[in-house]
C-alpha positions as CSV (number, residue, x, y, z in Angstrom):
1,X,-17.3,-23.8,-39.3
2,X,-15.4,-22.1,-36.8
3,X,-16.6,-21.2,-33.1
4,X,-15.4,-17.8,-33.8
5,X,-14.2,-16.0,-36.6
6,X,-11.1,-14.1,-37.4
7,X,-11.7,-10.5,-36.5
8,X,-13.2,-11.4,-33.4
9,X,-10.6,-13.7,-32.2
10,X,-7.9,-10.5,-32.9
11,X,-9.8,-8.6,-31.1
12,X,-10.2,-11.0,-28.5
13,X,-6.3,-11.7,-27.9
14,X,-5.7,-8.1,-28.2
15,X,-7.7,-6.9,-25.2
16,X,-7.3,-9.6,-23.0
17,X,-3.3,-9.8,-23.4
18,X,-1.9,-7.3,-26.1
19,X,-1.7,-10.1,-28.6
20,X,-1.8,-10.2,-32.4
21,X,-2.8,-13.4,-34.0
22,X,-1.8,-13.9,-37.1
23,X,-4.6,-15.0,-39.8
24,X,-2.9,-18.2,-40.2
25,X,-2.3,-18.9,-36.5
26,X,-5.9,-18.7,-35.9
27,X,-7.3,-21.8,-37.0
28,X,-4.4,-22.9,-34.4
29,X,-6.4,-21.5,-31.8
30,X,-9.9,-22.2,-32.7
31,X,-9.1,-26.5,-32.9
32,X,-8.1,-25.9,-29.1
33,X,-10.6,-24.0,-27.7
34,X,-13.2,-26.2,-30.1
35,X,-11.7,-29.5,-28.2
36,X,-12.0,-27.9,-24.8
37,X,-15.6,-27.0,-25.5
38,X,-16.4,-30.3,-26.7
39,X,-14.7,-31.8,-23.6
40,X,-16.5,-29.8,-21.2
41,X,-19.6,-31.0,-23.1
42,X,-18.7,-34.3,-22.6
43,X,-18.2,-34.4,-19.0
44,X,-21.6,-32.8,-18.5
45,X,-23.2,-35.1,-20.4
46,X,-21.8,-37.9,-18.2
47,X,-22.6,-35.4,-14.6
48,X,-26.0,-35.4,-16.1
49,X,-26.7,-39.2,-16.8
50,X,-24.5,-39.9,-13.1
51,X,-27.1,-37.3,-11.6
52,X,-30.2,-39.5,-13.1
53,X,-31.1,-36.9,-15.9
54,X,-31.3,-36.7,-19.9
55,X,-30.7,-32.8,-20.2
56,X,-27.1,-31.8,-19.6
57,X,-27.5,-28.7,-17.0
58,X,-25.2,-25.5,-17.1
59,X,-24.3,-27.6,-13.5
60,X,-23.2,-30.3,-15.2
61,X,-20.1,-28.8,-17.2
62,X,-17.3,-28.7,-14.7
63,X,-16.7,-24.9,-14.2
64,X,-14.3,-23.8,-11.6
65,X,-13.9,-20.9,-9.2
66,X,-11.0,-19.6,-11.9
67,X,-13.5,-20.3,-15.0
68,X,-16.2,-18.8,-13.3
69,X,-13.9,-15.3,-12.7
70,X,-12.5,-16.0,-16.7
71,X,-16.1,-15.5,-17.8
72,X,-16.6,-12.3,-16.1
73,X,-12.7,-11.0,-17.4
74,X,-14.3,-12.2,-21.4
75,X,-17.8,-10.2,-20.5
76,X,-15.1,-6.4,-19.6
77,X,-13.7,-7.0,-22.3
78,X,-17.0,-6.3,-24.4
79,X,-16.8,-8.6,-27.2
80,X,-20.0,-10.8,-28.1
81,X,-19.4,-13.8,-29.8
82,X,-22.1,-15.1,-31.8
83,X,-24.5,-18.7,-30.3
84,X,-24.8,-19.7,-34.0
85,X,-21.5,-20.0,-35.3
86,X,-21.0,-22.0,-32.0
87,X,-23.8,-24.1,-32.2
88,X,-22.6,-24.4,-36.0
89,X,-19.2,-26.2,-34.7
90,X,-21.5,-28.7,-32.3
91,X,-23.1,-29.7,-35.2
92,X,-19.9,-31.1,-36.7
93,X,-19.4,-33.1,-34.1
94,X,-20.5,-36.5,-32.9
95,X,-23.9,-35.6,-31.0
96,X,-24.1,-35.9,-27.3
97,X,-26.5,-38.2,-26.0
98,X,-28.7,-35.7,-23.9
99,X,-29.5,-32.2,-25.3
100,X,-28.5,-28.8,-23.6
101,X,-30.6,-27.3,-21.5
102,X,-31.9,-24.0,-22.7
103,X,-30.0,-21.6,-20.1
104,X,-26.9,-23.7,-21.2
105,X,-26.9,-23.3,-25.0
106,X,-27.3,-19.7,-24.0
107,X,-24.4,-19.5,-21.9
108,X,-22.1,-21.3,-25.0
109,X,-20.4,-17.8,-26.6
110,X,-19.6,-17.2,-22.5
111,X,-17.4,-20.3,-21.9
112,X,-16.0,-20.2,-25.4
113,X,-15.3,-16.6,-24.8
114,X,-13.9,-17.3,-21.5
115,X,-11.6,-20.7,-23.0
116,X,-10.1,-17.8,-25.4
117,X,-9.4,-15.3,-22.6
118,X,-8.0,-18.7,-20.6
119,X,-5.7,-19.2,-23.7
120,X,-4.6,-15.6,-24.4
121,X,-3.9,-15.5,-20.8
122,X,-1.4,-18.4,-20.7
123,X,0.5,-17.7,-23.7
124,X,1.3,-14.2,-21.6
125,X,2.0,-16.0,-18.5
126,X,4.7,-18.3,-20.1
127,X,5.8,-15.6,-22.1
128,X,5.3,-12.0,-21.0
129,X,6.8,-10.7,-23.8
130,X,5.1,-12.3,-26.9
131,X,3.1,-10.3,-29.1
132,X,2.7,-12.3,-31.7
133,X,2.9,-16.3,-31.0
134,X,4.2,-18.8,-32.6
135,X,2.7,-22.0,-33.3
136,X,5.1,-23.6,-30.4
137,X,3.8,-21.0,-27.9
138,X,0.1,-21.8,-28.8
139,X,0.8,-25.2,-28.6
140,X,1.9,-24.9,-25.3
141,X,-0.5,-22.8,-24.3
142,X,-3.2,-25.9,-25.4
143,X,-0.8,-28.1,-23.3
144,X,-1.5,-26.6,-20.1
145,X,-5.0,-25.8,-21.1
146,X,-5.5,-30.0,-21.4
147,X,-3.1,-30.8,-18.0
148,X,-5.9,-28.3,-16.2
149,X,-9.0,-28.5,-17.4
């Protein structure tokens, strides 16, 4: 199960960057976002352990100033993502050693929303004229995300 359904993904990309997503490209995009979400939580797990805790707090997850600003931009789009879809996705991954604090769990839709927002904005920054991204556009944006996060 994907962290976000096609209708939400389509609406978010249109609002965030005036990009139209084909249904067959949705999986490529959600795969990138799911990988990044899990990466963030793995680093959060490492930081929790370093701090002597057995629970991952929001402060353990490496959210930069730019990322926090992207969360706000996502909120401004007035799109909500269902927490249950994200939890269902995480249930398919190797379990983390530590549980997420309740507050962090509630923020997962905002984190996923910010990742989607950032990916859309990267595509637009790389090619301001892009309207329907190709697989290459999506892969390039994913590589940039990997380099920066």
